[in-house]
Every structure is written in structure tokens, then in C-alpha cells.
C-alpha positions in Angstrom: -36.4 -1.1 -40.6 -37.3 -0.4 -44.3 -35.3 -1.8 -47.2 -34.3 1.8 -48.1 -32.8 2.4 -44.7 -30.9 -0.9 -44.8 -29.4 0.1 -48.2 -28.3 3.4 -46.9 -26.7 1.8 -43.8 -25.0 -0.8 -45.9 -23.7 1.8 -48.3 -22.4 3.9 -45.4 -20.7 0.8 -43.9 -19.1 -0.1 -47.2 -17.7 3.4 -47.5 -16.3 3.4 -44.0 -15.0 -0.1 -44.4 -13.0 1.1 -47.4 -11.7 4.0 -45.3 -11.1 1.8 -42.2 -13.3 4.3 -40.2 -16.3 2.2 -39.6 -15.5 1.5 -35.9 -16.6 4.9 -34.4 -19.7 5.0 -36.6 -21.0 1.5 -35.6 -19.9 1.9 -32.0 -21.8 5.2 -31.7 -24.9 3.7 -33.4 -24.9 0.6 -31.1 -24.6 2.8 -28.0 -27.4 5.2 -29.0 -29.9 2.5 -30.2 -29.6 0.2 -27.2 -31.1 1.8 -24.0 -30.0 -1.3 -22.1 -26.5 0.1 -22.2 -27.6 2.6 -19.6 -28.0 -0.3 -17.2 -24.3 -1.1 -17.5 -23.4 2.6 -17.0 -25.6 2.8 -14.0 -23.8 -0.2 -12.4 -20.4 1.5 -12.9 -21.8 4.8 -11.6 -23.2 3.2 -8.5 -20.0 1.2 -7.6 -17.8 4.3 -8.1 -20.2 6.5 -6.1 -20.2 4.0 -3.2 -16.4 3.8 -3.2 -16.0 7.6 -3.2 -18.7 8.4 -0.6 -18.1 5.7 1.9 -14.3 5.9 1.9 -14.5 9.7 2.1 -16.8 9.4 5.1 -14.6 6.9 6.8 -11.4 9.0 6.0 -13.1 12.0 7.5 -13.9 10.1 10.6 -10.3 8.9 10.9 -9.0 12.5 10.5 -11.4 13.7 13.3 -10.6 10.8 15.6 -6.9 11.4 15.2 -7.4 15.1 16.1 -9.4 14.0 19.2 -6.8 11.5 20.2 -4.0 14.0 19.7 -5.9 16.6 21.7 -6.2 14.1 24.6 -2.6 13.1 24.4 0.7 14.9 24.9 2.9 15.2 21.8 5.4 12.9 23.4 5.0 10.7 26.5 7.9 9.4 28.5 7.0 6.3 30.5 8.3 3.0 31.8 10.6 4.9 34.1 12.4 2.9 36.9 11.2 3.2 40.4 12.5 6.2 42.2 13.0 8.3 39.1 13.6 11.9 40.3 11.3 14.5 38.7 13.6 17.4 39.4 16.6 15.7 37.7 14.6 14.6 34.7 12.8 17.9 34.3 16.1 19.8 33.9 17.4 17.4 31.3 14.2 17.5 29.2 14.0 21.3 29.4 17.4 21.5 27.7 15.9 20.2 24.5 15.3 23.1 22.1 12.0 21.7 20.8 10.4 21.2 24.2 7.8 23.8 24.9 6.3 22.4 28.1 6.3 19.3 30.3 4.2 17.9 33.1 4.9 15.1 35.7 2.5 12.3 36.1 1.8 9.3 38.3 -0.1 6.6 36.3 -1.8 3.9 38.3 -4.8 1.6 38.1 -7.8 1.9 40.4 -11.5 1.4 40.9 -14.0 4.2 41.6 -17.1 3.4 43.6 -19.5 5.0 46.1 -18.8 4.1 49.7 -20.5 0.8 50.7 -21.3 -0.1 47.1 -19.9 -3.5 45.9 -18.4 -3.0 42.5 -19.2 -5.4 39.6 -16.5 -7.7 38.3 -13.9 -5.4 36.6 -12.8 -5.9 33.0 -9.7 -4.6 31.3 -9.6 -0.9 30.7 -10.5 0.1 27.2 -12.3 -3.2 26.5 -15.8 -1.7 27.2 -17.7 0.7 25.1 -16.0 3.7 23.4 -17.0 5.9 26.4 -15.5 3.5 29.0 -18.1 0.8 29.2 -19.6 0.0 32.6 -16.5 -1.1 34.4 -15.2 0.7 37.5 -11.7 -0.2 36.6 -9.8 2.8 35.2 -6.5 4.7 35.0 -5.7 7.1 37.8 -3.6 10.0 36.6 -1.8 12.0 39.3 -1.1 15.4 37.8 -0.2 19.0 38.6 -3.1 20.9 37.0 -1.1 24.0 36.0 1.6 21.9 34.3 -0.9 19.6 32.7 -2.7 22.6 31.1 0.6 23.5 29.4 0.9 20.1 27.5 -2.7 19.1 26.8 -6.2 20.7 26.5 -6.7 20.0 30.3 -7.9 23.6 31.0 -10.4 23.5 28.1 -11.8 20.2 29.2 -13.0 21.7 32.5 -14.9 24.5 30.7 -16.6 22.5 28.0 -20.1 24.0 27.5 -21.7 20.5 27.4 -21.0 20.1 31.2 -24.0 21.3 33.3 -23.5 23.8 36.1 -24.0 21.2 38.8 -21.2 19.0 37.4 -18.7 21.8 36.7 -15.5 22.2 38.7 -15.9 25.0 41.2 -12.6 26.7 40.3 -11.1 25.7 36.9 -7.9 27.4 37.9 -7.5 25.1 40.9 -9.6 22.1 39.9 -8.2 19.6 42.4 -8.3 21.6 45.6 -9.6 19.8 48.6 -13.3 19.9 49.6 -13.9 19.9 53.4 -10.2 18.9 53.9 -10.8 15.8 51.6 -8.8 15.1 48.5 -10.7 15.4 45.2 -11.0 13.5 42.0 -11.9 14.7 38.5 -14.2 12.3 36.6 -15.2 12.1 32.9 -18.5 13.7 32.1 -20.0 10.5 30.6 -19.0 8.5 33.7 -20.5 11.2 36.0 -23.8 11.0 34.2 -23.8 7.2 34.1 -23.1 6.8 37.8 -25.3 9.7 38.9 -22.5 11.6 40.6 -22.5 15.2 41.5 -19.9 17.7 42.6 -19.0 17.1 46.2 -20.2 13.5 46.3 -18.0 11.1 48.3 -16.4 8.2 46.5 -13.8 5.6 47.2 -10.9 5.3 44.8 -9.2 2.0 45.4 -5.7 1.5 44.1 -2.8 -0.7 45.1 0.9 -1.3 45.2 3.2 -4.4 45.3 5.6 -4.7 48.2 8.0 -7.3 49.3 7.1 -8.9 52.7 9.7 -10.0 55.2 9.6 -13.6 54.0 10.6 -12.4 50.5 7.1 -12.9 48.9 5.5 -10.1 47.0 2.1 -9.0 48.1 -0.5 -6.7 46.5 -1.6 -4.1 49.1 -5.0 -2.5 48.4 -5.0 1.2 49.2 -8.5 2.7 49.5 -8.7 6.5 49.3 -11.8 8.4 50.3 -12.3 11.4 48.0 -14.9 13.9 46.9 -15.8 14.5 43.3 -14.3 17.9 42.2 -16.4 17.9 39.1 -16.5 16.6 35.5 -14.1 17.1 32.6 -14.9 16.4 28.9 -12.3 16.1 26.2 -13.2 15.3 22.6 -11.9 11.7 23.0 -14.7 9.7 24.6 -12.5 6.7 25.2 -10.1 8.8 27.2 -12.9 10.3 29.4 -14.4 7.0 30.2 -11.2 5.3 31.3 -9.3 8.0 33.1 -9.7 10.1 36.3 -7.5 12.8 37.6 -6.2 13.3 41.1 -3.6 15.6 42.6 -0.1 14.2 42.1 0.9 15.0 45.7 -2.1 13.2 47.1 -1.4 10.1 45.0 2.3 10.3 45.8 1.6 10.3 49.6 -0.7 7.3 49.3 1.6 5.2 47.1 5.1 6.5 47.5 5.2 8.1 50.9 8.9 7.5 51.2 9.8 9.3 47.9 7.6 12.3 47.2 9.7 13.4 44.2 9.2 10.2 42.2 7.3 10.1 38.9 6.1 7.4 36.5 5.4 9.5 33.3 6.2 12.8 31.8 3.9 14.5 29.2 5.8 16.7 26.8 4.5 19.4 24.4 6.7 20.4 21.5 7.2 23.7 19.7 7.3 22.3 16.2 5.2 19.2 15.4 7.1 18.7 12.2 10.1 17.6 14.2 8.1 15.1 16.3 10.1 12.0 15.5 13.5 13.4 15.7 12.7 15.1 19.0 11.4 11.8 20.3 14.6 10.1 19.3 16.6 12.8 21.0 14.6 12.6 24.2 15.0 8.8 24.2 18.7 9.2 24.5 18.3 11.9 27.2 16.1 9.7 29.3 18.4 6.7 28.9 21.3 8.8 30.1 19.4 10.1 33.2 17.9 6.8 34.2 21.1 4.7 33.7 21.6 2.5 36.7 24.9 1.0 35.5 23.3 -2.5 35.2 23.4 -2.5 31.4 19.6 -2.2 31.1 17.8 0.5 29.2 15.1 2.3 31.1 12.5 4.7 30.0 10.3 4.6 26.8 9.6 7.7 24.7 6.5 7.5 22.6 4.8 9.9 20.2 1.1 10.4 20.5 0.6 8.1 17.5 2.8 5.3 19.0 1.0 5.5 22.3 -2.4 5.2 20.6 -1.2 2.9 17.8 -3.5 0.0 18.6 -6.6 2.2 18.6 -5.7 4.1 15.4 -4.7 0.9 13.7 -8.0 -0.8 14.4 -9.9 2.1 12.8 -7.6 2.1 9.8 -8.1 -1.7 9.5 -11.8 -1.2 9.4 -11.5 1.2 6.5 -9.3 -1.3 4.6 -12.0 -4.0 5.1 -14.6 -1.6 4.0 -12.8 -0.9 0.8 -12.7 -4.7 0.1 -16.4 -5.0 0.6 -17.1 -2.0 -1.6 -14.9 -3.4 -4.4 -17.3 -6.3 -4.5 -20.0 -3.9 -5.8 -17.7 -3.0 -8.6 -17.3 -6.7 -9.5 -21.1 -7.0 -9.6 -21.3 -4.0 -11.9 -18.6 -5.6 -14.1 -20.7 -8.7 -14.5 -23.7 -6.6 -15.4 -21.8 -4.8 -18.1 -20.4 -8.1 -19.3 -23.9 -9.4 -19.7 -25.1 -6.4 -21.7 -22.1 -6.4 -24.0 -22.4 -10.2 -24.6 -26.1 -9.6 -25.5 -25.0 -6.9 -27.9 -22.5 -9.2 -29.6 -25.2 -11.9 -29.9 -27.7 -9.5 -31.4 -25.2 -8.1 -33.9 -24.1 -11.4 -35.3 -25.5 -10.6 -38.7 -23.9 -7.2 -38.7 -20.6 -8.7 -37.9 -21.0 -11.1 -40.9 -21.9 -8.2 -43.3 -19.0 -6.1 -42.0 -16.4 -8.7 -42.4 -17.8 -9.7 -45.8 -17.3 -6.1 -46.9 -13.7 -5.9 -45.8 -13.9 -5.4 -42.0 -11.0 -6.9 -40.1 -11.2 -8.9 -36.8 -9.3 -6.1 -35.1 -11.7 -3.6 -36.5 -14.7 -5.7 -35.2 -13.0 -6.0 -31.8 -12.5 -2.2 -31.6 -16.2 -1.6 -32.1 -17.3 -3.6 -29.1 -14.3 -2.6 -27.0 -15.1 1.1 -27.7 -18.7 0.5 -26.6 -17.5 -1.0 -23.3 -14.9 1.7 -22.6 -17.4 4.5 -23.4 -19.9 3.0 -21.0 -17.2 2.6 -18.4 -15.9 6.1 -18.9 -19.3 7.7 -18.6 -19.9 5.7 -15.4 -16.6 6.7 -13.9 -17.2 10.5 -14.6 -20.7 10.4 -13.3 -19.8 8.3 -10.3 -16.9 10.5 -9.2 -18.9 13.7 -9.8 -21.9 12.6 -7.8 -19.8 10.9 -5.2 -17.7 14.0 -4.5 -20.9 16.1 -4.4 -22.5 13.7 -1.9 -19.4 13.5 0.2 -19.2 17.3 0.6 -22.9 17.5 1.6 -23.1 14.4 3.8 -24.4 16.4 6.8 -27.2 17.9 4.7 -28.1 14.4 3.4 -28.1 13.0 7.0 -30.4 15.9 8.2 -32.8 15.4 5.2 -33.1 11.7 5.9 -33.6 12.3 9.6 -36.2 14.9 8.9 -38.2 12.8 6.4 -37.9 9.3 7.9 -36.7 9.8 11.5 -33.7 7.6 10.9 -30.3 8.9 11.8 -27.8 7.4 9.3 -24.8 8.5 11.3 -25.3 9.3 15.0 -22.8 12.1 15.8 -22.6 11.5 19.5 -20.8 8.1 19.0 -17.6 9.9 17.9 -18.2 13.3 19.6 -18.8 15.0 16.2 -20.6 18.3 15.4 -21.4 17.2 11.8 -20.7 14.3 9.5 -17.1 14.6 8.4 -15.6 13.7 5.0 -12.2 13.8 3.5 -11.8 13.5 -0.3 -8.5 12.1 -1.2 -7.5 12.8 -4.9 -5.1 9.8 -4.9 -8.1 7.5 -3.9 -10.2 9.0 -6.7 -7.4 8.1 -9.2 -7.3 4.6 -7.7 -11.0 4.2 -8.0 -11.0 5.5 -11.6 -8.1 3.2 -12.5 -9.8 0.1 -10.9 -13.1 0.9 -12.7 -11.3 1.5 -16.1 -9.3 -1.6 -15.8 -12.3 -3.7 -14.9 -14.3 -2.1 -17.7 -11.5 -2.9 -20.2 -11.4 -6.5 -19.1 -15.2 -7.2 -19.3 -15.3 -5.3 -22.6 -12.4 -7.2 -24.1 -14.0 -10.6 -23.6 -17.2 -10.1 -25.7 -15.1 -8.0 -28.2 -12.7 -10.9 -28.7 -15.6 -13.3 -29.1 -17.1 -11.0 -31.8 -13.7 -10.8 -33.6 -13.5 -14.6 -33.9 -16.9 -14.9 -35.6 -16.8 -16.7 -39.0 -18.5 -14.4 -41.5 -20.1 -17.3 -43.4 -21.6 -18.7 -40.2 -22.7 -15.1 -39.2 -24.4 -14.6 -42.5 -26.0 -18.0 -42.5 -27.5 -17.4 -39.1 -28.9 -13.9 -40.1 
């Protein structure tokens, strides 16, 4: 820099120092003359972008999964009913509730499904395998009345899903569990049908069981094998439900397990008129069920659960993964903060002589601090605006990004079939954007204040001596 330029800058600083307006002038000059500041802004941009895009993606996945789970579940499920609960009596009491639109009786039991003569592998607990049911033969057996079931869930649509090939479809969707050659039938999830190589009309053995008390008073588990034919496949949007559940006719399962009481049920699926009144309706039904099932022994029978409560463990596990992901992504912001701290500390070191000249001409410690604090906040602010803008744009077009990467590299960043999705979902939460901006701004203020405070403490004589 020429002596003339130095004189002009010193004159300008002297003038601004007199007016106490040197802060914006020097802060702007330091920002524009140091390209390394772009590195700090890039770090903030990247961390904010990652927080916006990844959390929006995961939030979108959670929204879609909740829709799939809700579609595979009744609005309200009434379970834990005592043995011998009469369907006709409970039906009339539930129907009296003004918010009940439909209800369907169910028998819910455990079982294993295998081909005749095939020894099954060791079973594992249901739901502990893969998302689509794992490789276990152990599953839930739902005894239903198809017409009633179609009024409370998407049962009728599951039978007509276009993804099911013609040879696996149910012969008559209006009567999906009718007998084949005088043999009871079973509806199997589409993925399980493909995995086991089953076709419509194949013979299978559905083995269930019941506990009975022998003459000596000991309780014994009696295995009940039922030879059935495959009626066809069904496919809901919830892969975990398809892989772990099969449907049979309620009367067939009732004859096999409760021959002495054909009217007994174990669960009632309920559909509501107004979802906004879900919780208050569940509370009201809980009192109704307790009254109908009262045995006079002081015990409370029956458990009424909303679809969220029934799937609480599954939904909570996904929400927990999102929370852990946020923590991991915040680490990126910490790394960006250290990067900005390093660039601002270098700026303070480089501008030691400027600080000495400024304070010698009347600059105050607070004024010096404001210069470097302003630099840090401007870098942070630009990083936040750029990061949120590009993050929202990327989140909206995630499917296009996935297709572009797949087309150019052959790598699928987000396999859609894992969650039964048509496209990559995203859900941009304005409250989360405010949280990200607040975290980034607070972090930027902290890392800017440290070098700014160090600059304000500089002794002007030492600064001038070292220049």
C-alpha cells in the first residue's frame, strides 16, 4: 500500500473516530479485503443447510410413516377383553357413541404359517425381524369379518392394490375369505407371498394354540393346526403390518379356538366420524367398555387405545432416531464455529497495528470490540440466510436430486421401497428453521465475541510497538 493511501485511510479513521462512526467503516473494509472470511461463511452455510435438509427429510418420512400406520390401524382399538366377551352386547353399547362411524369384531391370536410337511425355522418374536416381517413364520392371526373390516380400515383397498400381480390377487375382493374346495382360506401379505413363493390356492398349515386347564389343574398349551388355502395377497402401505399379519375368517378361527362360544371376541376396531375428537371419544369408550365387561370382582377389563397409542413404540423409535440425528448434525455447526473462530482470531492478529493506531486516535475498547463482533455477526448472518435458502430449495426438490444422482452415478441415495414411498418426502417446519437460525446466530455471536474481546484488551503502546 502506498504512503498516500495510508494517509488517506488514517485521515478517514481519524474523522470517523471523532464521530464515533469508525466501526461500520473498518468492519466493512476488513470483510471485503479478506477473502478467507468466505471460508467461515461457507462453514455456517453448510451446517445450516445440513440441519434444514436432513431434518426436513426425516420429518417428511415420519409424516408419511404415520399416515401408513394410521391407514393400517383403526382409529381406536378395544382390546384386553375378558374371556367370553359377547360381541352382540358390546356392539350395541359402542354403537350408541355419537362419534362412532363403524366397528368391526376381531379375534387376535398368534400362529405360524408353513407349507405342509415343511419344518419351520426357529421362530422369533413378531415385529423383531425386518420392516417387512423378517423371515420368521411367527405372526399375528386376525380373525375378521371382511365387510365390517372394510368399514374401519383400508381393507378393501389393500386387496385391489395395483402392485399385486394377477396370479396373487384375491379371486373375489367382495368376498375375499370364501372357502376354496370346501377349505378355509387365509389372506397373506404381498411381501410374504413373494418371499415364500406362494400362489393363490396353495395349501398351507396355520398352526395356532390355546391354553386349557387339564383335569389335574395344570395348564397346558394345545397346538391347533389348521389346513387352509391361500385366498390371495393383500398390500397396505405399512410394510411392517403386512409382514406380521394374516387374515382369516372370524367364524373359522372362532370354531377352531372357541367352539363353545361362537359369539366371543378379543378385539374391536372402531372408526370415528371426527378425528379431532379422538382422545375424548377414546376416554368415553373406555368407560363404556368397563361398564359392559364389569364382572363384579373389582377388576377393570378392556383397554381402549388410539392408533397412536397402539403403535407408540414403533413411532417413538423413529422420533428418537430423528432426535439423535439432530444431535449429530449440530456437531457440524460446532465444527463450523471453530472454523469461524480461527478466521476471526487470525484477523485480530493481523490487525494488531490497526488496533493500536485506532485506540491512539481516540477509539474506545468497546468500539474496537464492535468492529470484530460486527464482522463475525455479518459472516454468521450471511451463512444463515444462504444455508436456509439453499436448504429449503434442496428439501423441496429432494426427489429430483435423488433421480439426478441415480442417473449420473447409479447410486440410490434413498431407496423408496424401504418405506413404501412413491417419492422422497420432505416436511419443512418453520419452527425448526427458527431454531436453526437461533442456534447458528447464538454460536456465531459466541465465537465472534471471544476474538473481539481479545482485540478490545490490546494495549495501544504494545500494538504500535509490534507494528
